[in-house]
N, C-alpha and C positions, 0 to 999 in steps of 0.2 A: 664944453667937454668933446672929446672925440668917441669915437663908437668901439674905437677898440681901447681909450682909456675906462667909456664904461662897463664893457664886457667885462674887466680887470677888477671893478669898485664891489665894494660893501654890497649884497644881496641878502635876503630873510634867511635864504637856507645857510648862506655862512657864516650867521647870527645863531644858527639851530634851531629856527621850523621849518620842518618837513614838512610841508602841504599836503605835497604827493602821498604823505602815510596816512596823512590825517584824513584824504579823502577815498583811502587804502582802508580805513578803521571801518568808514561810514558805514560801504557797502559789507565788512564782515557782516554787521550790529542789524543790517537792513531786516533778516529775518526772525531774529530773536523782537526786535518793536513788531514787527508784525504780528505776533502771536497774545498780545494784550490787547488788540482793538478792543473797543466799543460798538456796538453800531452807530453809538453817535459821533463818532470817530471814523468810520469807513466811507473809503472814497474822500475824503476831503484832504487833498493833496497827499503825499507822504512825508515820511525822513530826507530833512537836507532841504527840507525849505526854510526861512527866514521864522517864521513861528508855525504854532502847534496848531490847529482847530476840534474848537470840541461843540456840533449842533443843539444850541442853548432850547431849540424846541423842546427836545424834551423833556427840559424843568415844569413844560406845560401844567405835567399832572399831579403841580406843587400846587396848593391854597395859596402860600406864601414861603418863597423857594427862599432861604438861608445859604450861602455858599459858606463855607467851613474852610478857613488855610492855611498852613504851614508847612514850615522849613526847617531843614534840620541837617547833620551829616555822621560822618561813622566814627571819628573821634580817630587817635591815635592806636583805631585797632588794624588802621590801614599798616601800619612798619609792622603789625603779625603777616598777614597778608605777599604786603610787600618779600617779607626775611625768605617766605617758604615759597614763591613763588605760586600763591592760589588765587585767583584775579573770578571767581565765578561765586560768592559766595554773599561778600562784604553787598554786594547789589541789595541782598534778600535782610541785611542789616540794613539800612538807610527809606526802602520802603515801609521795613516797619518803623523806625523811628520815623519814619513820616507822618502816615497815614494811620496807626495807630493812636496815635493826638485829632486826629483830624473826628476818628470815628467816637472819640470820649464824649462829644455832645452829643453820638445819636448817627453824626452824618452817614452817609452813604458814601465811599469812596470816587470821584469821578475820574481825574484823572492828575496824571505827575509826569515833572518834564526833570531834567537830572544834568549838572555839573561834574566834569571832571578834569581833572588839572595834573597835568604832568608836567616832568621834566624835559623828557623827550616822547616823541610818538612812539608806542609799538603798537602799529594798527592789532595782530591777535589781544594782546594785553586789553586795550582797550574795549575790542570786540570781548572778553572773558568777562569784563566787568559790567559791562553795560547787561548782556545776556542773565548775569545774577539778576539786577535790577528788574529787566524785564519779565525773568520767573517770579521775583517777588511780586507787580504788580497784578500777576494771574491771581496770586495766591490772594492777593487782598484786593482783586475786582475791579481795580482799575485800568485806562491805558495811557501807554505811557509814550505821552503826542508830540515826545522834542525834548532836545538837548543841546550840552557844548562840550565839546573836546577843548580846549585851551594848552595848548606847547608853553610851558616857562623856561629856557632854557638859562642860565646864569643864577635864576631864582630857587628853583631845584634843580638837584641830582638827578639823574638818565633816568633811575629807574625809580624814586621819587615822585609820589602821586596824593589827592586829597579827591575825596568827590561832598559832594553835596546834593539837596533836590528840595523840590517845592514839590505841593501838591492839593487840590482844590476837591471838597466833597461838595452835600447838599444834604441838608436839613429842611425838613417843614418845620416852621416856628413853632409852629405849639408843641412839636413833640421834641426840642431842643432837650437835652439831658442836663443834669447838674444839681447845685446846692439848695434850692426850690425848693426841691423833690422831694428829699432826707426827710423820712421823719424818723421818730423814738422808736424802735426796739425793732430796726429796718438790719436785715440781716449784710453781713459782709464777706463777700464769696471771693475767695484769690482762686485767681486761675496764675499755674504751675510757666515759671520759664525755661527756656528751652540750656540756660545758663548762664551765663555772665551780659547776656545780651552786649550792648555797644558804650554799657557806661563806667566805670572806673578803669579803662586801660594805663591812664597814665599811675597809678596807683599800680595798681595789678601787673606789669611791668616793670617799675622801678622796685618790687618787692620781692618777683619770681625770678627773673632777669640779670637785672645787676646789680642786687643785693646777695642773693641767692646764687646766682651763675648758674640758673637751671638751662639747660639745650631743650630747644625748640623741640630736638625730634627724638627727648628721654617718655621713654617709655613710663608711663606710671600708672602702677597697678591700681589707684583707686577709679581711676578715671578711665580703664579696661582701652585705652589709645596715649597716643603721644602727648605732651603736654601741648604739641602748635595745635595739634586737631582739635582739642580741649580748648583752646583761646580764641580758635578759629568756626566755634557753632554759630552757627545765625540766629539772629535774635531771632522767637518765633514773632507771624504775622499773625493778630488775634482781630483785624479786623472782621472778616466775615463770619467769625463768629458771635464778637458782640453783636452785628448785625443780627443775624440767627435768635438771639438770646432773644435782642428786643420784642423780634416779631412771638416771639409764646411767653415770655414773662415782661411784670412790670418795670424793669427796668427803672429806679428813677437816675444814677449814678454811673459815671466809669472813670478808672483813675488806672490812669499808662504809669508804670514804677519803670523813672527813667535817675535820670540824673540830681539827687540829692533825696534816694532809696525811699520805702515806700511808705514811711510813719510823715516823711514831707513832702510825699506826690499822693498821698491820700487825708490831706492837710487843705490841702489846696480847693477842692469839694465839699469841703465840710461847713454849715452855716454857723457864723459865732455863735449861734445856741445850742447847738450843739456835738455831741464830740463820739471819735469811732476808737473803738477799744482792740486789738487785734491780739490778740492769743497765738505764740511761736510757738505754744504743744503742738499745735494742730498739724505742722508738717515740721520734714528736717529738709535743712538744704542741701546742694549738691557737694559732694567731696570740696570739688572747685572754692569756693567759701571759707571753710576750717583752713586749707592749702596756704591760700593768702593770710587770711588770720595768725596764722600759728608761723606763718614762715616769715615773716615781716614782725612779725608781735604789735599786732595792730588792734589797738583797743575795739572793743564792740561796736561805742557809739560809730566809730569813724566806719568800722564797718559799713555797718546799716542808714549813714547820709552821703555811703558812695557805690556800692552796689544794693542792687538786687536783692539779696540773699535768698534766693529763690522762685521769686511772684513777679510776674510781669504784665500782669495788666489785675483789678478792684472791679469788680461789679460791688453794686452796693440796691438790694432788692427789697418789696416785703418780706417781712419773715416767714411770713407761710406762702412765700410761690420763690423759698431758697431749693425746696427738692425739684420741682419741676424746672428749676434755671439749672440746679444741678444735672437732673437729665439728660436736657437739651447738650449741654455741652460735654456729656460722657458718649450721646450718640453721635458726636462731631469730633470724638478723640480728643477731646479739651481736659485735659488731668486737672479737677478744681475740687474747693472745699468751704466750707463755712468755718472762717476762719478769725471773725468776730462779729463787735454789734455797734449799732450808731447809740448811745446814751444822751443822757442831761449833761450839758456842761455847767460850770460852777467856774468858782473864780480862777481856782488852784488850776485847772488842768487847760492841756491847752488845743489842736483842732483832732491830734491822732498820735497812738500811744501805742505801745508795743509793750505788751507783758509777760511774765513767765517767762521760762529759756525753750531752745529749739530741742523738738524732740530727739532723740535717738534713734539710731538703728538696733 
């Protein structure tokens, strides 16, 4: 093939992949990634390498360190961000979905990596997404040690994108939290959600945007802001709050309330011989949950197995430690309350159930 023919032939750029735009995105995100550094990653390479490095000698302080890992995404909430052109909040959601799973076993978040897939690289947009992830990592106490931005023209539209991430934490083997620690009489402490968090958006979008035809820029009096602003409220990151609680209280278990709702996620940490009872009358779900339910005529059971209904994290502690736990959380600005208790289980009960009706304002 001649040089002339080669120059006019197919190229990566002609196929829709812009390597220079990707390089520009990396440069823009560097300042945000740097803000997430922990001592274990300081001075070890930098953004743009083939792998992120973490100094494992820091784990020598543990007798028997167990590494905890998790991976997750943000789901169809990214479509709300795309429609509104707001890209610096969903990173908080991503970190919360990953690191709040890790802290459930009592693990300290260490580091995280991200994966951003786009139809076309818009450097400023990618940098805004990474900015949100970096801010979330700071809130979770972990380092953002690397990631990947992939451009998929022809598979995704020019403005389409998705995000995912994976994280690692560490916990002392004899301090792992979970079902084996839970006892009859333990208190079930609920921590308030910041909103819908990052689950159930397929239902929410179907009901509010498709069926009801509501506009994202429509002001909703009950929210005191637009529908879009409400739907983009970032997921609460509980990691450091949970770690603080384990330092001051004999926590037996945590449950991160995500897909499946409160009862199903709480049941995951309840031993076979015990039962968790949660009293709905101890809190009032935010107006967004009522809007989804009433607008779509969504049955209560469907709402509760899809959305968090106002509770993002559960802590199970001894009954006589409940007040101390609430004080610790209040001091950290976390709204929390005793929502239920652990009881013996009989042949007719499940792992967790909700009783009574929700409180009204």
